[in-house]
C-alpha positions as CSV (number, residue, x, y, z in Angstrom):
1,X,-40.7,24.8,-60.4
2,X,-44.0,23.4,-61.6
3,X,-46.7,21.8,-59.5
4,X,-45.8,18.2,-60.3
5,X,-42.2,18.8,-59.4
6,X,-43.2,20.4,-56.1
7,X,-45.7,17.6,-55.3
8,X,-42.9,15.0,-56.0
9,X,-40.6,16.8,-53.5
10,X,-43.5,16.7,-51.0
11,X,-44.0,13.0,-51.5
12,X,-40.3,12.3,-51.1
13,X,-40.3,14.3,-47.8
14,X,-43.3,12.5,-46.5
15,X,-41.8,9.1,-47.5
16,X,-38.7,9.9,-45.4
17,X,-40.8,10.3,-42.3
18,X,-41.0,6.8,-40.7
19,X,-43.7,8.0,-38.2
20,X,-45.9,9.3,-41.1
21,X,-45.5,5.9,-42.8
22,X,-46.5,4.2,-39.5
23,X,-49.7,6.2,-39.5
24,X,-50.4,5.6,-43.2
25,X,-50.4,9.4,-43.9
26,X,-50.9,10.4,-47.6
27,X,-50.1,13.8,-49.1
28,X,-53.0,14.7,-51.4
29,X,-52.2,18.4,-52.1
30,X,-48.9,20.1,-52.1
31,X,-48.7,23.4,-53.9
32,X,-47.4,26.9,-53.1
33,X,-49.0,27.9,-49.8
34,X,-51.1,24.8,-49.3
35,X,-50.8,21.2,-48.1
36,X,-53.4,18.6,-47.4
37,X,-52.6,15.3,-45.6
38,X,-55.0,12.4,-45.0
39,X,-54.7,9.7,-42.3
40,X,-56.9,6.6,-42.3
41,X,-58.3,6.0,-38.9
42,X,-57.5,2.6,-37.4
43,X,-58.5,1.0,-34.1
44,X,-54.9,1.4,-32.8
45,X,-55.1,5.2,-33.2
46,X,-58.1,5.5,-30.8
47,X,-58.0,6.4,-27.1
48,X,-60.0,4.7,-24.4
49,X,-63.3,6.4,-25.2
50,X,-63.2,5.4,-28.9
51,X,-62.1,8.8,-30.2
52,X,-59.0,9.4,-32.4
53,X,-56.2,10.1,-29.9
54,X,-55.4,13.8,-29.5
55,X,-51.7,13.0,-30.4
56,X,-52.8,11.9,-33.8
57,X,-54.8,15.1,-34.4
58,X,-51.8,17.1,-33.2
59,X,-49.4,15.2,-35.5
60,X,-51.8,15.9,-38.4
61,X,-51.9,19.6,-37.7
62,X,-48.2,20.0,-37.1
63,X,-47.2,18.1,-40.2
64,X,-49.7,20.0,-42.4
65,X,-48.5,23.3,-41.0
66,X,-44.9,22.3,-41.7
67,X,-45.6,21.1,-45.2
68,X,-47.6,24.3,-46.0
69,X,-44.7,26.4,-44.8
70,X,-42.2,24.3,-46.6
71,X,-44.1,24.8,-49.8
72,X,-43.0,28.4,-49.8
73,X,-39.8,28.3,-47.8
74,X,-38.2,25.2,-49.2
75,X,-37.5,21.7,-47.9
76,X,-35.3,22.6,-44.9
77,X,-37.9,23.7,-42.4
78,X,-39.0,23.0,-38.9
79,X,-41.9,23.9,-36.7
80,X,-40.9,26.7,-34.3
81,X,-44.1,26.6,-32.4
82,X,-47.8,25.9,-32.8
83,X,-51.1,26.0,-30.9
84,X,-53.9,23.6,-31.4
85,X,-57.6,23.8,-30.3
86,X,-59.5,20.5,-30.1
87,X,-63.1,21.3,-31.1
88,X,-64.9,18.0,-31.3
89,X,-63.9,14.4,-30.9
90,X,-62.9,12.6,-34.1
91,X,-64.8,9.4,-34.6
92,X,-64.8,8.9,-38.4
93,X,-62.8,6.8,-40.8
94,X,-60.3,9.4,-42.1
95,X,-58.6,12.6,-40.9
96,X,-58.0,15.4,-43.4
97,X,-55.6,18.1,-42.3
98,X,-55.6,21.3,-44.5
99,X,-52.7,23.6,-44.0
100,X,-52.2,27.0,-45.6
101,X,-49.8,29.9,-45.4
102,X,-51.1,33.1,-43.8
103,X,-47.9,35.1,-44.2
104,X,-44.3,34.2,-45.3
105,X,-41.0,36.0,-45.2
106,X,-37.6,34.7,-46.3
107,X,-37.0,32.7,-43.1
108,X,-40.4,32.0,-41.6
109,X,-44.0,31.3,-42.4
110,X,-47.1,31.7,-40.2
111,X,-49.5,29.0,-41.2
112,X,-52.9,27.7,-40.1
113,X,-54.5,24.3,-40.3
114,X,-57.9,22.8,-39.9
115,X,-58.3,19.1,-39.2
116,X,-61.5,17.4,-40.3
117,X,-63.0,14.0,-39.6
118,X,-65.0,12.2,-42.3
119,X,-66.9,9.0,-42.5
120,X,-68.2,7.1,-45.5
121,X,-67.6,10.1,-47.8
122,X,-70.1,12.1,-45.8
123,X,-69.4,15.8,-45.1
124,X,-66.3,16.7,-43.2
125,X,-66.6,17.8,-39.6
126,X,-64.1,20.2,-38.1
127,X,-62.5,18.6,-35.1
128,X,-59.3,20.8,-34.5
129,X,-57.7,24.0,-35.7
130,X,-54.1,25.1,-35.3
131,X,-51.8,27.9,-36.1
132,X,-48.0,27.8,-36.1
133,X,-44.7,29.3,-37.2
134,X,-42.5,27.4,-39.6
135,X,-38.8,28.4,-39.9
136,X,-36.0,27.6,-42.2
137,X,-33.1,25.7,-40.7
138,X,-29.5,25.3,-41.5
139,X,-28.7,22.4,-43.9
140,X,-26.2,21.2,-41.3
141,X,-27.3,18.1,-39.4
142,X,-27.1,18.2,-35.6
143,X,-24.6,15.8,-33.8
144,X,-26.1,12.6,-32.6
145,X,-27.6,13.0,-29.1
146,X,-28.2,16.7,-29.4
């Protein structure tokens, strides 16, 4: 599969996520072992102190980890677990989440992600880092309510 075909698969997967659409998430890189997501920061994504809500940072890391893992495992993947460290409050205009594969087998990938904050095209500031395990799943869909 060439890079354009893989990128199109990633775009389709992101487009199928209504929560990602709600946040305005864009997939900017999707190639074997790597995924980059960008989220424009809006006022409604801030917490009471004016920082980007930790849940938005967590979403960015989780999704970038899963996309990175899916780039080598295929489209039927889920996050099995992840850990995030919040390093600095995000106050810029855009979040950039860079996920990459550290190790992959046939059924799982260990991935890491750094989440950066940027403002007016200035340098990126690291605000969170995460590591997680992405696993392949059955193509069967669970029953409603389970």
